[in-house]
C-alpha positions as CSV (number, residue, x, y, z in Angstrom):
1,K,29.8,9.4,19.6
2,M,28.2,11.4,22.4
3,S,24.5,11.4,20.8
4,H,24.8,7.2,20.8
5,Y,26.1,6.8,24.9
6,R,23.4,9.5,25.1
7,N,20.4,7.8,23.7
8,T,21.6,4.2,25.0
9,A,21.9,5.5,28.5
10,W,18.2,6.8,28.2
11,F,17.1,3.9,27.0
12,F,18.4,1.5,29.5
13,F,17.2,3.4,32.1
14,K,13.9,3.8,30.4
15,G,14.0,0.0,29.8
16,I,14.8,-0.9,33.8
17,R,11.8,1.7,34.3
18,E,8.8,0.4,31.9
19,Y,9.8,-2.4,30.1
20,T,10.1,-5.0,32.9
21,R,7.9,-7.6,34.9
22,G,7.6,-4.9,38.0
23,D,6.8,-2.4,35.4
24,Y,4.2,-4.5,34.0
25,L,2.4,-5.5,37.3
26,K,2.6,-1.6,38.5
27,A,0.5,-0.5,35.2
28,F,-2.2,-3.2,35.2
29,K,-3.0,-2.5,39.1
30,L,-5.0,0.3,38.8
31,E,-6.5,-1.3,35.3
32,I,-7.9,-5.0,36.4
33,K,-11.2,-4.3,35.2
34,S,-10.3,-3.2,31.6
35,I,-9.7,-7.1,31.1
36,A,-13.1,-7.7,31.0
37,F,-14.4,-5.7,28.3
38,I,-12.1,-8.0,25.9
39,S,-13.6,-11.2,26.1
40,S,-16.0,-11.6,23.3
41,S,-15.1,-8.9,21.2
42,A,-13.1,-11.4,18.5
43,N,-16.5,-13.6,17.9
44,N,-16.3,-14.5,14.7
45,S,-13.6,-12.2,13.3
46,K,-10.7,-13.4,11.0
47,I,-7.3,-12.4,12.3
48,S,-4.0,-13.1,10.9
49,R,-1.2,-13.5,13.3
50,T,2.4,-13.2,11.2
51,G,5.4,-15.1,13.8
52,A,2.6,-16.9,15.8
53,N,4.5,-20.2,16.7
54,S,6.9,-19.0,19.9
55,G,7.0,-16.4,22.8
56,T,4.3,-13.8,23.1
57,G,3.2,-14.6,19.1
58,K,1.9,-18.3,20.7
59,V,0.3,-16.7,23.4
60,I,-1.5,-13.7,21.4
61,A,-2.9,-16.5,18.5
62,L,-4.1,-18.9,22.0
63,E,-6.1,-15.2,23.4
64,I,-7.5,-14.9,20.4
65,A,-8.6,-18.6,19.8
66,K,-9.7,-18.2,22.9
67,R,-12.2,-15.3,22.0
68,G,-13.6,-16.9,19.6
69,G,-11.5,-15.4,16.1
70,A,-10.9,-17.1,13.2
71,V,-6.8,-17.1,13.5
72,H,-4.4,-17.4,10.7
73,M,-1.2,-18.6,11.8
74,V,1.2,-17.2,9.2
75,C,5.1,-18.7,10.2
76,R,8.2,-20.2,8.6
77,D,8.8,-23.2,10.6
78,Q,5.4,-26.3,9.4
79,K,6.1,-29.0,11.6
80,S,6.4,-26.2,15.8
81,T,3.5,-24.2,14.0
82,E,1.3,-27.5,13.3
83,E,2.4,-28.7,16.9
84,I,0.9,-24.9,18.8
85,Q,-2.1,-24.9,16.3
86,A,-3.2,-28.2,17.7
87,E,-2.6,-26.9,21.6
88,I,-4.5,-24.2,20.9
89,V,-7.3,-26.0,19.5
90,K,-7.3,-28.6,22.4
91,E,-7.0,-26.1,24.8
92,T,-9.6,-23.9,23.2
93,G,-12.2,-25.9,21.5
94,N,-11.9,-23.1,18.8
95,E,-11.3,-25.3,15.6
96,K,-11.2,-22.0,13.7
97,V,-6.9,-21.8,13.7
98,F,-5.3,-22.0,10.6
99,V,-1.7,-22.3,9.2
100,H,0.2,-20.7,6.8
101,I,3.5,-21.7,5.6
102,L,5.4,-18.7,4.4
103,D,9.2,-17.1,5.2
104,L,9.0,-13.6,5.7
105,S,12.5,-12.6,4.7
106,E,11.2,-13.3,1.0
107,A,9.4,-10.2,-0.6
108,R,8.0,-12.6,-3.3
109,K,6.6,-15.1,-1.5
110,I,4.8,-12.3,0.4
111,W,2.8,-11.1,-2.4
112,D,2.2,-14.7,-4.0
113,F,0.9,-15.2,-0.5
114,S,-1.3,-12.0,-0.1
115,E,-2.7,-13.1,-3.5
116,R,-3.9,-16.1,-2.5
117,F,-5.1,-15.4,0.8
118,R,-7.0,-12.1,-0.8
119,K,-8.4,-15.0,-3.0
120,D,-9.8,-17.4,-0.5
121,H,-11.2,-14.7,1.9
122,E,-13.7,-12.2,2.1
123,T,-12.7,-10.2,4.6
124,L,-9.7,-10.3,7.3
125,N,-10.9,-8.2,10.6
126,V,-7.6,-8.2,12.3
127,L,-3.7,-8.1,10.9
128,I,-0.9,-8.3,13.3
129,N,2.3,-7.9,12.6
130,N,4.6,-10.0,14.8
131,A,7.6,-11.8,13.0
132,G,11.1,-10.2,13.0
133,C,14.7,-11.2,13.9
134,M,17.7,-9.5,15.1
135,I,20.8,-10.4,12.9
136,N,24.0,-9.8,14.9
137,Q,26.0,-10.0,11.5
138,R,25.6,-8.4,8.1
139,G,23.8,-11.1,6.1
140,C,21.3,-11.5,3.1
141,T,18.4,-12.6,1.3
142,A,18.7,-15.0,-2.0
143,E,17.0,-11.6,-3.2
144,G,19.8,-9.5,-1.7
145,M,18.2,-7.4,0.7
146,E,19.6,-7.6,3.9
147,M,17.6,-10.0,6.6
148,N,16.8,-7.7,9.5
149,F,15.2,-5.2,6.6
150,A,13.8,-7.8,4.7
151,T,11.9,-9.4,7.5
152,N,11.3,-6.5,10.0
153,T,10.7,-3.5,7.1
154,L,10.1,-4.7,4.0
155,S,7.7,-7.6,4.9
156,T,5.9,-5.8,7.4
157,Y,5.2,-3.5,4.1
158,I,4.4,-5.7,1.4
159,L,2.4,-7.9,3.7
160,T,0.5,-4.8,5.3
161,T,-0.3,-3.2,1.9
162,S,-1.3,-6.1,0.2
163,L,-3.9,-7.3,2.3
164,I,-5.4,-3.3,2.9
165,P,-8.6,-3.9,0.4
166,L,-9.2,-6.9,2.4
167,L,-9.1,-5.2,5.6
168,E,-11.2,-2.4,4.5
169,K,-13.8,-4.4,3.5
170,S,-14.6,-5.3,7.0
171,E,-16.4,-3.9,10.1
172,D,-13.5,-2.3,12.6
173,P,-10.4,-2.9,10.9
174,R,-6.9,-3.1,12.7
175,V,-3.7,-3.4,11.7
176,I,-1.3,-3.9,15.0
177,T,3.1,-3.9,14.8
178,V,5.0,-5.4,17.2
179,S,8.0,-2.9,17.5
180,S,10.1,-2.7,20.0
181,G,11.4,0.1,22.5
182,G,15.1,-0.3,20.6
183,M,13.8,1.9,18.1
184,L,14.4,4.4,20.2
185,L,18.1,4.1,19.7
186,Y,17.7,4.8,16.2
187,L,20.5,6.5,14.5
188,Q,22.0,6.7,11.0
189,S,24.4,3.8,10.7
190,E,27.9,5.1,9.6
191,K,28.6,4.4,5.7
192,G,30.3,1.0,5.5
193,H,29.8,-0.2,8.9
194,F,27.5,-2.4,10.6
195,D,25.7,-3.2,13.9
196,G,23.6,-5.5,14.4
197,T,21.6,-3.7,17.1
198,M,21.8,-0.4,15.4
199,V,20.5,-1.6,12.2
200,Y,17.9,-3.6,14.1
201,A,16.6,-0.4,16.0
202,Q,16.2,1.3,12.4
203,T,13.7,-1.3,11.2
204,Q,12.0,-0.5,14.7
205,C,11.4,3.2,13.9
206,Q,10.6,2.4,10.2
207,Q,7.7,0.4,11.6
208,V,6.9,3.2,13.2
209,V,6.9,5.5,10.6
210,M,4.9,3.1,8.0
211,T,2.1,3.3,10.8
212,E,2.3,6.8,11.1
213,Q,1.8,7.2,7.5
214,W,-0.8,4.5,6.5
215,S,-3.2,6.1,9.5
216,Q,-2.9,8.8,7.4
217,T,-4.0,7.7,4.0
218,H,-6.4,4.7,5.3
219,K,-8.5,6.5,7.3
220,T,-11.4,3.3,7.9
221,I,-8.2,1.1,9.4
222,H,-7.0,1.9,13.2
223,F,-2.9,1.4,13.1
224,S,-1.0,0.8,15.9
225,V,2.3,0.3,16.8
226,M,3.5,-1.2,19.9
227,H,6.1,-2.3,22.4
228,T,5.6,-5.9,24.5
229,G,8.1,-4.8,26.7
230,W,11.1,-7.0,27.6
231,V,9.7,-10.4,27.5
232,D,11.5,-13.6,28.3
233,T,11.4,-15.4,25.2
234,P,13.8,-18.0,22.6
235,G,14.5,-15.0,20.2
236,V,15.7,-13.2,23.8
237,R,17.7,-15.7,24.2
238,S,19.5,-16.5,21.1
239,A,20.2,-12.9,19.7
240,M,20.7,-11.1,22.9
241,S,22.5,-13.4,24.8
242,N,24.8,-11.1,27.6
243,F,21.2,-8.7,28.0
244,Y,19.5,-12.0,28.8
245,S,22.1,-12.5,31.1
246,S,21.9,-9.9,33.1
247,V,18.3,-8.9,33.6
248,Q,17.3,-12.6,33.4
249,D,15.1,-12.1,36.4
250,K,13.4,-9.1,35.4
251,L,11.8,-9.9,32.2
252,R,8.0,-10.2,31.4
253,T,6.4,-13.3,30.9
254,P,5.0,-13.8,27.2
255,E,1.7,-13.4,28.6
256,Q,2.5,-10.0,29.9
257,G,4.0,-9.3,26.7
258,A,0.7,-10.1,24.1
259,D,-1.4,-8.8,27.1
260,T,-1.7,-5.1,24.6
261,V,-1.2,-7.0,21.1
262,V,-5.0,-8.7,22.3
263,W,-6.1,-5.4,23.5
264,L,-5.7,-4.0,20.9
265,A,-7.0,-6.4,18.7
266,V,-10.2,-6.8,20.2
267,S,-11.3,-4.0,22.6
268,G,-13.2,-1.4,22.2
269,A,-11.0,1.3,24.4
270,A,-8.1,0.7,21.8
271,V,-10.2,2.3,19.0
272,K,-10.9,5.2,21.0
273,Q,-7.1,6.3,20.6
274,P,-6.5,7.8,17.4
275,S,-5.0,5.7,14.6
276,G,-1.4,5.6,14.2
277,L,0.3,5.5,17.9
278,F,2.8,3.7,19.4
279,F,1.7,1.8,22.8
280,Q,3.2,0.4,25.8
281,D,1.3,-1.4,28.6
282,R,-2.1,-0.1,26.9
283,K,-1.3,3.9,26.8
284,T,0.4,5.8,24.2
285,V,4.1,6.7,24.7
286,S,6.3,8.8,23.1
287,T,8.2,7.7,20.4
288,H,11.2,9.9,21.5
289,L,13.7,10.0,23.6
290,P,14.4,13.4,25.3
291,L,16.8,15.3,23.2
292,A,17.3,12.4,20.6
293,W,16.9,13.0,16.7
294,T,13.6,13.5,15.0
295,R,12.2,12.7,12.0
296,S,10.8,14.9,9.0
297,S,7.4,14.5,7.7
298,S,10.1,15.0,4.5
299,E,12.2,12.6,5.1
300,E,9.0,10.0,6.0
301,Q,7.5,10.3,2.6
302,T,10.8,9.9,0.7
303,F,11.0,6.9,2.6
304,M,7.7,5.5,1.9
305,K,8.1,6.3,-1.6
306,K,11.4,4.5,-1.8
307,L,9.9,1.4,0.3
308,E,6.8,1.4,-2.1
309,K,9.5,1.4,-5.0
310,L,11.4,-1.7,-3.8
311,A,8.4,-3.8,-2.2
312,N,7.5,-3.7,-6.0
313,S,10.0,-4.4,-7.6
314,F,9.8,-8.0,-6.3
315,K,5.8,-8.2,-7.3
316,P,4.9,-10.2,-10.0
317,Q,3.7,-8.7,-12.9
């Protein structure tokens, strides 16, 4: 209990200091020149984005398209995604904006999508894993997976590992996973007890572990995981209504939240950093709160082996 309260307090004060709109503006007062180096890096690149039809995802897709990149938006809702596609094409003049409809909570469909994508495309320059959810009540997919885990962890694992062969054929390939500072809250859940916030935090921690492990086994790809800060998005308003009400006037805009993702995707400076790190406001940050529980390498490797076995159980034979 004390660990839970300690971590929650640390996380809240860290968030107020670093995750708000004001903190974003302070972080970039001294880096205004760095915006220029992302102006043309994405020309003719193919970039695949999950969760691209609202909030920061929409902004990321728009910013990549502005730079000439071919954007593949992988989303669940066809109508809203096609509306966003039309907006981006109209605003940027970039016709290379494509829509793929996929429910990322369904593991078998992710495998099917990846197989089709590999057949239709020779290379992939950047994969941005942005889709995610926070479900506060215990619920399972039709495949029997807890919803938060299925969408945030299992889908990221399957999509990334299945597209690595395409990424390895590209020059300067990158994988960016949009996580959350909430992973700092991770504690082992009590058996039989479901806490949606803690389960969400656990999946965010798992995204960090996956990124670190992939960076060690796939040296030609630059892997990164990042936190957007506290952003005013439809997802935050619906999933965290009490939190939203208390910090509404301090939340970042989607444009501010998307900035580091775009930087990681197209800038030369980003890949000068070692692969496998956690980023916030274009800087690397620790993945642990002071005095908090830490992971061991053996636990991480065991987790990856279990995740591989689980993911392969949904793979078409």
